[in-house]
PDB file of N, CA, C and O in Angstrom, chain B, residues numbered from 101:
ATOM      1  N   MET B 101     -22.381  20.058  -2.650  1.00  0.00           N
ATOM      2  CA  MET B 101     -23.522  20.873  -3.164  1.00  0.00           C
ATOM      3  C   MET B 101     -24.551  20.538  -2.715  1.00  0.00           C
ATOM      4  O   MET B 101     -24.784  19.337  -2.575  1.00  0.00           O
ATOM      5  N   SER B 102     -25.688  21.730  -2.272  1.00  0.00           N
ATOM      6  CA  SER B 102     -26.781  21.514  -1.652  1.00  0.00           C
ATOM      7  C   SER B 102     -27.970  20.818  -2.489  1.00  0.00           C
ATOM      8  O   SER B 102     -28.093  20.926  -3.709  1.00  0.00           O
ATOM      9  N   ARG B 103     -28.630  20.254  -1.835  1.00  0.00           N
ATOM     10  CA  ARG B 103     -29.793  19.651  -2.643  1.00  0.00           C
ATOM     11  C   ARG B 103     -30.962  20.905  -3.251  1.00  0.00           C
ATOM     12  O   ARG B 103     -31.074  21.785  -2.398  1.00  0.00           O
ATOM     13  N   LYS B 104     -31.553  21.090  -4.099  1.00  0.00           N
ATOM     14  CA  LYS B 104     -32.508  21.811  -4.881  1.00  0.00           C
ATOM     15  C   LYS B 104     -33.841  22.197  -3.809  1.00  0.00           C
ATOM     16  O   LYS B 104     -34.253  21.397  -2.969  1.00  0.00           O
ATOM     17  N   ARG B 105     -34.190  23.036  -3.936  1.00  0.00           N
ATOM     18  CA  ARG B 105     -35.706  22.833  -2.962  1.00  0.00           C
ATOM     19  C   ARG B 105     -36.763  23.620  -3.994  1.00  0.00           C
ATOM     20  O   ARG B 105     -36.616  24.325  -4.992  1.00  0.00           O
ATOM     21  N   TRP B 106     -37.750  23.196  -3.331  1.00  0.00           N
ATOM     22  CA  TRP B 106     -39.017  23.096  -4.346  1.00  0.00           C
ATOM     23  C   TRP B 106     -39.822  24.050  -3.592  1.00  0.00           C
ATOM     24  O   TRP B 106     -39.497  24.332  -2.438  1.00  0.00           O
ATOM     25  N   VAL B 107     -41.046  24.672  -4.255  1.00  0.00           N
ATOM     26  CA  VAL B 107     -41.961  25.506  -3.706  1.00  0.00           C
ATOM     27  C   VAL B 107     -43.231  25.245  -4.103  1.00  0.00           C
ATOM     28  O   VAL B 107     -43.653  25.792  -5.122  1.00  0.00           O
ATOM     29  N   ILE B 108     -44.059  24.348  -3.345  1.00  0.00           N
ATOM     30  CA  ILE B 108     -45.343  23.871  -3.482  1.00  0.00           C
ATOM     31  C   ILE B 108     -46.545  24.560  -2.654  1.00  0.00           C
ATOM     32  O   ILE B 108     -46.865  24.480  -1.468  1.00  0.00           O
ATOM     33  N   GLU B 109     -47.150  25.351  -3.882  1.00  0.00           N
ATOM     34  CA  GLU B 109     -48.235  26.552  -3.578  1.00  0.00           C
ATOM     35  C   GLU B 109     -49.586  25.917  -4.244  1.00  0.00           C
ATOM     36  O   GLU B 109     -49.697  25.472  -5.387  1.00  0.00           O
ATOM     37  N   GLY B 110     -50.691  26.003  -3.111  1.00  0.00           N
ATOM     38  CA  GLY B 110     -51.943  25.958  -3.439  1.00  0.00           C
ATOM     39  C   GLY B 110     -52.568  27.483  -3.661  1.00  0.00           C
ATOM     40  O   GLY B 110     -52.212  28.342  -2.853  1.00  0.00           O
ATOM     41  N   THR B 111     -53.560  27.882  -4.808  1.00  0.00           N
ATOM     42  CA  THR B 111     -54.150  28.999  -4.759  1.00  0.00           C
ATOM     43  C   THR B 111     -55.636  28.602  -4.677  1.00  0.00           C
ATOM     44  O   THR B 111     -56.276  27.996  -5.537  1.00  0.00           O
ATOM     45  N   TRP B 112     -56.030  29.017  -3.585  1.00  0.00           N
ATOM     46  CA  TRP B 112     -57.798  28.727  -3.821  1.00  0.00           C
ATOM     47  C   TRP B 112     -58.579  29.705  -4.502  1.00  0.00           C
ATOM     48  O   TRP B 112     -58.496  30.887  -4.168  1.00  0.00           O
ATOM     49  N   SER B 113     -59.418  29.289  -5.532  1.00  0.00           N
ATOM     50  CA  SER B 113     -60.191  30.082  -6.271  1.00  0.00           C
ATOM     51  C   SER B 113     -61.295  31.076  -5.664  1.00  0.00           C
ATOM     52  O   SER B 113     -61.605  32.139  -6.201  1.00  0.00           O
ATOM     53  N   GLY B 114     -61.849  30.581  -4.464  1.00  0.00           N
ATOM     54  CA  GLY B 114     -62.791  31.206  -3.832  1.00  0.00           C
ATOM     55  C   GLY B 114     -64.191  31.318  -4.764  1.00  0.00           C
ATOM     56  O   GLY B 114     -64.340  31.030  -5.952  1.00  0.00           O
ATOM     57  N   TYR B 115     -65.028  31.772  -3.921  1.00  0.00           N
ATOM     58  CA  TYR B 115     -66.415  32.183  -4.325  1.00  0.00           C
ATOM     59  C   TYR B 115     -66.205  32.903  -5.748  1.00  0.00           C
ATOM     60  O   TYR B 115     -66.678  32.472  -6.799  1.00  0.00           O
ATOM     61  N   THR B 116     -65.622  33.769  -5.656  1.00  0.00           N
ATOM     62  CA  THR B 116     -65.696  35.289  -6.629  1.00  0.00           C
ATOM     63  C   THR B 116     -63.776  35.258  -7.067  1.00  0.00           C
ATOM     64  O   THR B 116     -62.816  34.680  -6.557  1.00  0.00           O
ATOM     65  N   GLY B 117     -63.909  36.052  -8.064  1.00  0.00           N
ATOM     66  CA  GLY B 117     -61.859  36.489  -8.002  1.00  0.00           C
ATOM     67  C   GLY B 117     -61.667  37.205  -7.241  1.00  0.00           C
ATOM     68  O   GLY B 117     -60.477  37.517  -7.253  1.00  0.00           O
ATOM     69  N   SER B 118     -62.282  37.754  -6.419  1.00  0.00           N
ATOM     70  CA  SER B 118     -61.370  38.644  -5.426  1.00  0.00           C
ATOM     71  C   SER B 118     -61.130  38.123  -3.803  1.00  0.00           C
ATOM     72  O   SER B 118     -60.747  38.634  -2.751  1.00  0.00           O
ATOM     73  N   GLN B 119     -61.552  36.917  -4.231  1.00  0.00           N
ATOM     74  CA  GLN B 119     -61.252  35.926  -3.008  1.00  0.00           C
ATOM     75  C   GLN B 119     -60.523  35.296  -2.991  1.00  0.00           C
ATOM     76  O   GLN B 119     -60.284  34.723  -1.929  1.00  0.00           O
ATOM     77  N   ARG B 120     -59.527  34.952  -4.461  1.00  0.00           N
ATOM     78  CA  ARG B 120     -58.236  34.327  -4.556  1.00  0.00           C
ATOM     79  C   ARG B 120     -57.313  34.650  -3.515  1.00  0.00           C
ATOM     80  O   ARG B 120     -56.896  35.764  -3.199  1.00  0.00           O
ATOM     81  N   HIS B 121     -56.957  33.152  -2.851  1.00  0.00           N
ATOM     82  CA  HIS B 121     -55.618  33.798  -1.977  1.00  0.00           C
ATOM     83  C   HIS B 121     -54.559  32.426  -2.008  1.00  0.00           C
ATOM     84  O   HIS B 121     -55.128  31.378  -2.314  1.00  0.00           O
ATOM     85  N   VAL B 122     -53.658  32.368  -1.833  1.00  0.00           N
ATOM     86  CA  VAL B 122     -52.238  31.085  -1.351  1.00  0.00           C
ATOM     87  C   VAL B 122     -52.952  30.871  -0.036  1.00  0.00           C
ATOM     88  O   VAL B 122     -53.168  31.754   0.795  1.00  0.00           O
ATOM     89  N   CYS B 123     -53.287  29.615   0.056  1.00  0.00           N
ATOM     90  CA  CYS B 123     -53.740  28.834   1.274  1.00  0.00           C
ATOM     91  C   CYS B 123     -53.252  27.486   1.557  1.00  0.00           C
ATOM     92  O   CYS B 123     -53.670  26.625   2.330  1.00  0.00           O
ATOM     93  N   HIS B 124     -52.335  27.510   0.801  1.00  0.00           N
ATOM     94  CA  HIS B 124     -50.775  26.433   1.204  1.00  0.00           C
ATOM     95  C   HIS B 124     -49.785  26.681   0.487  1.00  0.00           C
ATOM     96  O   HIS B 124     -49.881  26.969  -0.706  1.00  0.00           O
ATOM     97  N   ARG B 125     -48.212  26.566   1.413  1.00  0.00           N
ATOM     98  CA  ARG B 125     -47.486  26.974   0.692  1.00  0.00           C
ATOM     99  C   ARG B 125     -46.200  25.517   1.527  1.00  0.00           C
ATOM    100  O   ARG B 125     -46.199  25.413   2.754  1.00  0.00           O
ATOM    101  N   VAL B 126     -45.660  24.976   1.029  1.00  0.00           N
ATOM    102  CA  VAL B 126     -44.445  24.187   1.683  1.00  0.00           C
ATOM    103  C   VAL B 126     -43.295  24.090   0.792  1.00  0.00           C
ATOM    104  O   VAL B 126     -43.399  23.955  -0.427  1.00  0.00           O
ATOM    105  N   VAL B 127     -42.247  24.160   1.401  1.00  0.00           N
ATOM    106  CA  VAL B 127     -40.666  23.821   0.799  1.00  0.00           C
ATOM    107  C   VAL B 127     -40.609  22.225   0.531  1.00  0.00           C
ATOM    108  O   VAL B 127     -41.533  21.701   1.153  1.00  0.00           O
ATOM    109  N   THR B 128     -40.016  21.487  -0.019  1.00  0.00           N
ATOM    110  CA  THR B 128     -39.312  20.044  -0.320  1.00  0.00           C
ATOM    111  C   THR B 128     -38.401  19.871  -1.204  1.00  0.00           C
ATOM    112  O   THR B 128     -38.257  20.616  -2.173  1.00  0.00           O
ATOM    113  N   THR B 129     -37.690  18.858  -0.954  1.00  0.00           N
ATOM    114  CA  THR B 129     -36.652  18.507  -1.793  1.00  0.00           C
ATOM    115  C   THR B 129     -37.094  17.420  -2.766  1.00  0.00           C
ATOM    116  O   THR B 129     -36.359  16.933  -3.625  1.00  0.00           O
ATOM    117  N   ASN B 130     -38.443  17.066  -2.535  1.00  0.00           N
ATOM    118  CA  ASN B 130     -38.767  16.025  -3.481  1.00  0.00           C
ATOM    119  C   ASN B 130     -40.160  16.229  -4.395  1.00  0.00           C
ATOM    120  O   ASN B 130     -41.185  15.638  -4.054  1.00  0.00           O
ATOM    121  N   PRO B 131     -40.137  17.141  -5.631  1.00  0.00           N
ATOM    122  CA  PRO B 131     -41.273  17.609  -6.030  1.00  0.00           C
ATOM    123  C   PRO B 131     -41.997  16.640  -6.737  1.00  0.00           C
ATOM    124  O   PRO B 131     -43.198  16.889  -6.841  1.00  0.00           O
ATOM    125  N   ASP B 132     -41.638  15.707  -7.201  1.00  0.00           N
ATOM    126  CA  ASP B 132     -42.033  14.386  -7.761  1.00  0.00           C
ATOM    127  C   ASP B 132     -43.144  13.996  -7.418  1.00  0.00           C
ATOM    128  O   ASP B 132     -44.052  13.730  -8.206  1.00  0.00           O
ATOM    129  N   LYS B 133     -43.210  13.910  -6.127  1.00  0.00           N
ATOM    130  CA  LYS B 133     -44.027  13.507  -5.131  1.00  0.00           C
ATOM    131  C   LYS B 133     -45.288  14.248  -5.119  1.00  0.00           C
ATOM    132  O   LYS B 133     -46.289  13.584  -4.847  1.00  0.00           O
ATOM    133  N   PHE B 134     -45.444  15.570  -5.375  1.00  0.00           N
ATOM    134  CA  PHE B 134     -46.335  16.398  -5.863  1.00  0.00           C
ATOM    135  C   PHE B 134     -46.898  16.288  -7.323  1.00  0.00           C
ATOM    136  O   PHE B 134     -46.449  17.009  -8.214  1.00  0.00           O
ATOM    137  N   ASP B 135     -47.806  15.450  -7.530  1.00  0.00           N
ATOM    138  CA  ASP B 135     -48.071  15.450  -9.105  1.00  0.00           C
ATOM    139  C   ASP B 135     -49.615  16.317  -9.454  1.00  0.00           C
ATOM    140  O   ASP B 135     -50.050  16.734 -10.527  1.00  0.00           O
ATOM    141  N   VAL B 136     -50.126  16.368  -8.222  1.00  0.00           N
ATOM    142  CA  VAL B 136     -51.820  17.009  -8.350  1.00  0.00           C
ATOM    143  C   VAL B 136     -51.469  18.573  -8.793  1.00  0.00           C
ATOM    144  O   VAL B 136     -50.819  19.420  -8.179  1.00  0.00           O
ATOM    145  N   THR B 137     -52.071  18.641  -9.958  1.00  0.00           N
ATOM    146  CA  THR B 137     -52.085  20.387 -10.699  1.00  0.00           C
ATOM    147  C   THR B 137     -53.246  20.814  -9.806  1.00  0.00           C
ATOM    148  O   THR B 137     -53.083  21.805  -9.094  1.00  0.00           O
ATOM    149  N   CYS B 138     -54.617  20.032  -9.776  1.00  0.00           N
ATOM    150  CA  CYS B 138     -55.669  21.332  -9.374  1.00  0.00           C
ATOM    151  C   CYS B 138     -56.651  20.213  -8.575  1.00  0.00           C
ATOM    152  O   CYS B 138     -56.879  19.101  -9.052  1.00  0.00           O
ATOM    153  N   ILE B 139     -57.141  20.633  -7.417  1.00  0.00           N
ATOM    154  CA  ILE B 139     -57.844  19.875  -6.480  1.00  0.00           C
ATOM    155  C   ILE B 139     -59.533  20.956  -6.635  1.00  0.00           C
ATOM    156  O   ILE B 139     -59.621  22.177  -6.509  1.00  0.00           O
ATOM    157  N   GLY B 140     -60.699  19.922  -6.948  1.00  0.00           N
ATOM    158  CA  GLY B 140     -61.904  19.993  -6.728  1.00  0.00           C
ATOM    159  C   GLY B 140     -62.500  20.285  -5.595  1.00  0.00           C
ATOM    160  O   GLY B 140     -61.729  19.879  -4.726  1.00  0.00           O
ATOM    161  N   PHE B 141     -63.201  20.640  -5.215  1.00  0.00           N
ATOM    162  CA  PHE B 141     -64.035  20.735  -3.583  1.00  0.00           C
ATOM    163  C   PHE B 141     -65.754  20.481  -4.237  1.00  0.00           C
ATOM    164  O   PHE B 141     -66.182  20.526  -5.390  1.00  0.00           O
ATOM    165  N   SER B 142     -66.370  20.234  -3.041  1.00  0.00           N
ATOM    166  CA  SER B 142     -67.776  19.754  -3.344  1.00  0.00           C
ATOM    167  C   SER B 142     -68.478  21.158  -3.220  1.00  0.00           C
ATOM    168  O   SER B 142     -69.666  20.998  -3.497  1.00  0.00           O
ATOM    169  N   ASP B 143     -68.236  22.334  -2.943  1.00  0.00           N
ATOM    170  CA  ASP B 143     -68.781  23.408  -3.290  1.00  0.00           C
ATOM    171  C   ASP B 143     -68.101  24.319  -4.834  1.00  0.00           C
ATOM    172  O   ASP B 143     -67.853  25.521  -4.939  1.00  0.00           O
ATOM    173  N   ASN B 144     -68.008  23.654  -5.458  1.00  0.00           N
ATOM    174  CA  ASN B 144     -67.445  23.972  -6.793  1.00  0.00           C
ATOM    175  C   ASN B 144     -66.536  24.791  -6.760  1.00  0.00           C
ATOM    176  O   ASN B 144     -66.259  25.398  -7.794  1.00  0.00           O
ATOM    177  N   THR B 145     -65.757  25.053  -5.453  1.00  0.00           N
ATOM    178  CA  THR B 145     -64.418  25.600  -5.587  1.00  0.00           C
ATOM    179  C   THR B 145     -63.233  24.968  -5.946  1.00  0.00           C
ATOM    180  O   THR B 145     -63.334  23.742  -5.977  1.00  0.00           O
ATOM    181  N   THR B 146     -61.790  25.567  -6.318  1.00  0.00           N
ATOM    182  CA  THR B 146     -60.707  24.499  -6.768  1.00  0.00           C
ATOM    183  C   THR B 146     -59.610  25.500  -5.968  1.00  0.00           C
ATOM    184  O   THR B 146     -59.687  26.656  -5.551  1.00  0.00           O
ATOM    185  N   MET B 147     -58.167  24.104  -5.965  1.00  0.00           N
ATOM    186  CA  MET B 147     -57.136  25.053  -5.567  1.00  0.00           C
ATOM    187  C   MET B 147     -56.272  24.377  -6.255  1.00  0.00           C
ATOM    188  O   MET B 147     -56.070  23.163  -6.208  1.00  0.00           O
ATOM    189  N   LEU B 148     -55.561  25.467  -7.145  1.00  0.00           N
ATOM    190  CA  LEU B 148     -54.385  25.233  -8.300  1.00  0.00           C
ATOM    191  C   LEU B 148     -53.466  25.354  -7.390  1.00  0.00           C
ATOM    192  O   LEU B 148     -53.316  26.235  -6.544  1.00  0.00           O
ATOM    193  N   ILE B 149     -52.580  23.993  -7.710  1.00  0.00           N
ATOM    194  CA  ILE B 149     -51.307  23.326  -7.442  1.00  0.00           C
ATOM    195  C   ILE B 149     -50.188  23.981  -8.040  1.00  0.00           C
ATOM    196  O   ILE B 149     -50.532  24.178  -9.205  1.00  0.00           O
ATOM    197  N   THR B 150     -48.947  24.457  -7.857  1.00  0.00           N
ATOM    198  CA  THR B 150     -48.025  25.040  -8.873  1.00  0.00           C
ATOM    199  C   THR B 150     -46.736  24.622  -8.190  1.00  0.00           C
ATOM    200  O   THR B 150     -46.832  24.185  -7.044  1.00  0.00           O
ATOM    201  N   LYS B 151     -45.540  24.704  -8.759  1.00  0.00           N
ATOM    202  CA  LYS B 151     -44.412  23.574  -8.594  1.00  0.00           C
ATOM    203  C   LYS B 151     -43.469  24.817  -8.903  1.00  0.00           C
ATOM    204  O   LYS B 151     -43.770  25.497  -9.884  1.00  0.00           O
ATOM    205  N   ARG B 152     -42.351  25.174  -8.152  1.00  0.00           N
ATOM    206  CA  ARG B 152     -41.442  26.245  -8.684  1.00  0.00           C
ATOM    207  C   ARG B 152     -40.186  25.939  -7.892  1.00  0.00           C
ATOM    208  O   ARG B 152     -40.347  25.470  -6.766  1.00  0.00           O
ATOM    209  N   GLU B 153     -38.578  26.206  -8.475  1.00  0.00           N
ATOM    210  CA  GLU B 153     -37.763  25.865  -7.837  1.00  0.00           C
ATOM    211  C   GLU B 153     -37.532  27.320  -7.157  1.00  0.00           C
ATOM    212  O   GLU B 153     -37.932  28.399  -7.593  1.00  0.00           O
ATOM    213  N   CYS B 154     -36.694  27.044  -5.832  1.00  0.00           N
ATOM    214  CA  CYS B 154     -36.546  28.137  -4.863  1.00  0.00           C
ATOM    215  C   CYS B 154     -35.476  28.798  -5.345  1.00  0.00           C
ATOM    216  O   CYS B 154     -34.527  28.166  -5.808  1.00  0.00           O
ATOM    217  N   LYS B 155     -35.489  30.262  -5.299  1.00  0.00           N
ATOM    218  CA  LYS B 155     -34.119  30.934  -5.619  1.00  0.00           C
ATOM    219  C   LYS B 155     -32.996  30.596  -4.566  1.00  0.00           C
ATOM    220  O   LYS B 155     -33.201  30.140  -3.441  1.00  0.00           O
ATOM    221  N   PRO B 156     -31.586  30.945  -5.212  1.00  0.00           N
ATOM    222  CA  PRO B 156     -30.812  30.613  -4.025  1.00  0.00           C
ATOM    223  C   PRO B 156     -31.098  31.374  -2.709  1.00  0.00           C
ATOM    224  O   PRO B 156     -31.668  32.454  -2.864  1.00  0.00           O
ATOM    225  N   ARG B 157     -30.815  31.019  -1.489  1.00  0.00           N
ATOM    226  CA  ARG B 157     -30.781  31.847  -0.172  1.00  0.00           C
ATOM    227  C   ARG B 157     -32.365  32.224   0.008  1.00  0.00           C
ATOM    228  O   ARG B 157     -32.546  32.896   1.023  1.00  0.00           O
ATOM    229  N   GLU B 158     -33.927  31.862  -0.974  1.00  0.00           N
ATOM    230  CA  GLU B 158     -34.515  32.588  -0.721  1.00  0.00           C
ATOM    231  C   GLU B 158     -35.390  32.100   0.866  1.00  0.00           C
ATOM    232  O   GLU B 158     -35.277  30.913   1.173  1.00  0.00           O
ATOM    233  N   ARG B 159     -35.988  32.758   1.543  1.00  0.00           N
ATOM    234  CA  ARG B 159     -36.464  32.561   2.698  1.00  0.00           C
ATOM    235  C   ARG B 159     -37.882  32.147   2.309  1.00  0.00           C
ATOM    236  O   ARG B 159     -38.396  32.986   1.569  1.00  0.00           O
ATOM    237  N   VAL B 160     -38.566  31.237   2.551  1.00  0.00           N
ATOM    238  CA  VAL B 160     -40.012  30.901   1.858  1.00  0.00           C
ATOM    239  C   VAL B 160     -41.073  30.577   3.620  1.00  0.00           C
ATOM    240  O   VAL B 160     -40.852  29.847   4.586  1.00  0.00           O
ATOM    241  N   THR B 161     -42.209  31.563   3.282  1.00  0.00           N
ATOM    242  CA  THR B 161     -43.063  31.466   4.299  1.00  0.00           C
ATOM    243  C   THR B 161     -43.897  30.698   4.410  1.00  0.00           C
ATOM    244  O   THR B 161     -44.975  31.221   4.129  1.00  0.00           O
ATOM    245  N   GLU B 162     -44.051  28.966   4.875  1.00  0.00           N
ATOM    246  CA  GLU B 162     -44.599  28.104   4.782  1.00  0.00           C
ATOM    247  C   GLU B 162     -45.884  28.439   5.388  1.00  0.00           C
ATOM    248  O   GLU B 162     -45.834  29.142   6.397  1.00  0.00           O
ATOM    249  N   LYS B 163     -47.379  27.949   4.828  1.00  0.00           N
ATOM    250  CA  LYS B 163     -48.587  27.812   4.977  1.00  0.00           C
ATOM    251  C   LYS B 163     -49.045  26.342   5.045  1.00  0.00           C
ATOM    252  O   LYS B 163     -49.380  26.016   3.907  1.00  0.00           O
ATOM    253  N   HIS B 164     -49.201  25.304   5.923  1.00  0.00           N
ATOM    254  CA  HIS B 164     -49.593  24.355   5.986  1.00  0.00           C
ATOM    255  C   HIS B 164     -51.317  23.891   6.337  1.00  0.00           C
ATOM    256  O   HIS B 164     -51.873  23.244   7.224  1.00  0.00           O
ATOM    257  N   GLY B 165     -51.659  24.468   5.363  1.00  0.00           N
ATOM    258  CA  GLY B 165     -53.431  24.457   5.280  1.00  0.00           C
ATOM    259  C   GLY B 165     -53.746  23.655   4.837  1.00  0.00           C
ATOM    260  O   GLY B 165     -54.959  23.573   5.030  1.00  0.00           O
ATOM    261  N   TYR B 166     -53.183  22.391   3.925  1.00  0.00           N
ATOM    262  CA  TYR B 166     -53.969  21.134   3.242  1.00  0.00           C
ATOM    263  C   TYR B 166     -52.713  20.066   3.237  1.00  0.00           C
ATOM    264  O   TYR B 166     -52.506  19.491   2.168  1.00  0.00           O
ATOM    265  N   ASP B 167     -51.971  19.801   4.211  1.00  0.00           N
ATOM    266  CA  ASP B 167     -50.702  19.116   3.989  1.00  0.00           C
ATOM    267  C   ASP B 167     -51.162  17.640   4.149  1.00  0.00           C
ATOM    268  O   ASP B 167     -50.532  16.794   3.515  1.00  0.00           O
ATOM    269  N   ARG B 168     -52.427  17.161   5.107  1.00  0.00           N
ATOM    270  CA  ARG B 168     -52.869  16.046   4.669  1.00  0.00           C
ATOM    271  C   ARG B 168     -53.508  15.775   3.474  1.00  0.00           C
ATOM    272  O   ARG B 168     -53.405  14.616   3.072  1.00  0.00           O
ATOM    273  N   LEU B 169     -54.037  16.426   2.917  1.00  0.00           N
ATOM    274  CA  LEU B 169     -55.169  16.251   1.878  1.00  0.00           C
ATOM    275  C   LEU B 169     -53.841  16.054   0.349  1.00  0.00           C
ATOM    276  O   LEU B 169     -53.932  15.289  -0.610  1.00  0.00           O
ATOM    277  N   LEU B 170     -52.856  16.945   0.632  1.00  0.00           N
ATOM    278  CA  LEU B 170     -51.962  16.247  -0.463  1.00  0.00           C
ATOM    279  C   LEU B 170     -51.147  15.069  -0.420  1.00  0.00           C
ATOM    280  O   LEU B 170     -50.836  14.355  -1.374  1.00  0.00           O
ATOM    281  N   GLU B 171     -50.778  14.916   1.007  1.00  0.00           N
ATOM    282  CA  GLU B 171     -50.329  13.764   1.384  1.00  0.00           C
ATOM    283  C   GLU B 171     -51.015  12.647   0.671  1.00  0.00           C
ATOM    284  O   GLU B 171     -50.462  11.841  -0.078  1.00  0.00           O
ATOM    285  N   GLU B 172     -52.343  12.689   1.000  1.00  0.00           N
ATOM    286  CA  GLU B 172     -53.267  11.447   1.000  1.00  0.00           C
ATOM    287  C   GLU B 172     -53.143  11.569  -0.769  1.00  0.00           C
ATOM    288  O   GLU B 172     -53.020  10.421  -1.196  1.00  0.00           O
ATOM    289  N   CYS B 173     -53.137  12.457  -1.772  1.00  0.00           N
ATOM    290  CA  CYS B 173     -52.788  12.219  -3.306  1.00  0.00           C
ATOM    291  C   CYS B 173     -51.940  11.507  -2.950  1.00  0.00           C
ATOM    292  O   CYS B 173     -52.312  10.341  -2.821  1.00  0.00           O
ATOM    293  N   ALA B 174     -50.850  11.716  -2.708  1.00  0.00           N
ATOM    294  CA  ALA B 174     -49.601  11.306  -2.969  1.00  0.00           C
ATOM    295  C   ALA B 174     -49.201   9.629  -2.528  1.00  0.00           C
ATOM    296  O   ALA B 174     -48.337   8.957  -3.091  1.00  0.00           O
ATOM    297  N   ILE B 175     -49.956   9.237  -1.535  1.00  0.00           N
ATOM    298  CA  ILE B 175     -50.015   8.278  -1.408  1.00  0.00           C
ATOM    299  C   ILE B 175     -50.786   7.097  -1.963  1.00  0.00           C
ATOM    300  O   ILE B 175     -50.540   5.898  -1.828  1.00  0.00           O
ATOM    301  N   LYS B 176     -51.999   7.833  -2.766  1.00  0.00           N
ATOM    302  CA  LYS B 176     -52.660   7.508  -3.682  1.00  0.00           C
ATOM    303  C   LYS B 176     -52.300   7.243  -5.119  1.00  0.00           C
ATOM    304  O   LYS B 176     -52.874   6.493  -5.908  1.00  0.00           O
ATOM    305  N   GLY B 177     -51.290   7.964  -5.300  1.00  0.00           N
ATOM    306  CA  GLY B 177     -50.952   8.086  -6.940  1.00  0.00           C
ATOM    307  C   GLY B 177     -51.543   8.910  -7.689  1.00  0.00           C
ATOM    308  O   GLY B 177     -51.262   8.942  -8.887  1.00  0.00           O
ATOM    309  N   LEU B 178     -52.428   9.700  -7.178  1.00  0.00           N
ATOM    310  CA  LEU B 178     -53.647  10.336  -7.992  1.00  0.00           C
ATOM    311  C   LEU B 178     -52.258  11.883  -8.684  1.00  0.00           C
ATOM    312  O   LEU B 178     -51.311  12.451  -8.141  1.00  0.00           O
ATOM    313  N   SER B 179     -52.811  11.968  -9.866  1.00  0.00           N
ATOM    314  CA  SER B 179     -51.761  12.806 -10.463  1.00  0.00           C
ATOM    315  C   SER B 179     -53.038  13.907 -11.273  1.00  0.00           C
ATOM    316  O   SER B 179     -54.191  13.537 -11.497  1.00  0.00           O
ATOM    317  N   GLY B 180     -52.550  15.117 -11.569  1.00  0.00           N
ATOM    318  CA  GLY B 180     -53.517  15.924 -12.428  1.00  0.00           C
ATOM    319  C   GLY B 180     -55.113  16.631 -12.042  1.00  0.00           C
ATOM    320  O   GLY B 180     -55.156  17.360 -11.051  1.00  0.00           O
ATOM    321  N   TYR B 181     -55.732  16.518 -12.429  1.00  0.00           N
ATOM    322  CA  TYR B 181     -56.700  17.080 -11.428  1.00  0.00           C
ATOM    323  C   TYR B 181     -57.653  16.029 -10.626  1.00  0.00           C
ATOM    324  O   TYR B 181     -58.110  15.015 -11.155  1.00  0.00           O
ATOM    325  N   VAL B 182     -57.938  16.493  -8.990  1.00  0.00           N
ATOM    326  CA  VAL B 182     -58.443  15.734  -8.706  1.00  0.00           C
ATOM    327  C   VAL B 182     -59.582  16.242  -8.266  1.00  0.00           C
ATOM    328  O   VAL B 182     -59.829  17.405  -8.584  1.00  0.00           O
ATOM    329  N   ASN B 183     -60.640  15.425  -7.354  1.00  0.00           N
ATOM    330  CA  ASN B 183     -62.002  15.996  -7.243  1.00  0.00           C
ATOM    331  C   ASN B 183     -61.598  14.864  -5.453  1.00  0.00           C
ATOM    332  O   ASN B 183     -60.988  13.827  -5.192  1.00  0.00           O
ATOM    333  N   VAL B 184     -62.377  15.888  -4.691  1.00  0.00           N
ATOM    334  CA  VAL B 184     -61.590  15.489  -3.372  1.00  0.00           C
ATOM    335  C   VAL B 184     -63.083  14.441  -2.905  1.00  0.00           C
ATOM    336  O   VAL B 184     -63.093  13.790  -1.860  1.00  0.00           O
ATOM    337  N   SER B 185     -64.183  14.454  -3.830  1.00  0.00           N
ATOM    338  CA  SER B 185     -64.671  12.804  -3.568  1.00  0.00           C
ATOM    339  C   SER B 185     -63.807  11.467  -4.089  1.00  0.00           C
ATOM    340  O   SER B 185     -64.356  10.376  -3.937  1.00  0.00           O
ATOM    341  N   GLN B 186     -62.669  11.504  -4.609  1.00  0.00           N
ATOM    342  CA  GLN B 186     -62.076  10.476  -5.093  1.00  0.00           C
ATOM    343  C   GLN B 186     -61.101   9.805  -3.912  1.00  0.00           C
ATOM    344  O   GLN B 186     -60.775   8.624  -3.795  1.00  0.00           O
ATOM    345  N   LEU B 187     -60.734  10.979  -3.051  1.00  0.00           N
ATOM    346  CA  LEU B 187     -60.279  10.301  -1.609  1.00  0.00           C
ATOM    347  C   LEU B 187     -61.271   9.746  -0.635  1.00  0.00           C
ATOM    348  O   LEU B 187     -60.886   9.252   0.425  1.00  0.00           O
TER     349      LEU B 187
END
C-alpha cells in the first residue's frame, strides 16, 4: 500500500485583494511537520498555509518559494500564526 501524500500550499495575501496568489506548494508524506497556519511579514502581508490530502494519481506542480522559511518554522517547533521577526 502506498503512503498518503499531502499538499502544503502557501497563499500570499498581497497588498490588495487582486494580488492574492499561490506562492508556495510542495508535496509531502509528513504533514505533521508543517504546523504553521499563517506567516506574517514585516510589510503587513501574510501567507496563509493550508494542508490537504492528494487525490489518487493527482499531479501537483510544486512551487518552492518559501522552503527555507517553512523548514525553519518546523525546526523551531513553531505553530499557528508566526511572525517573520520570530525567526
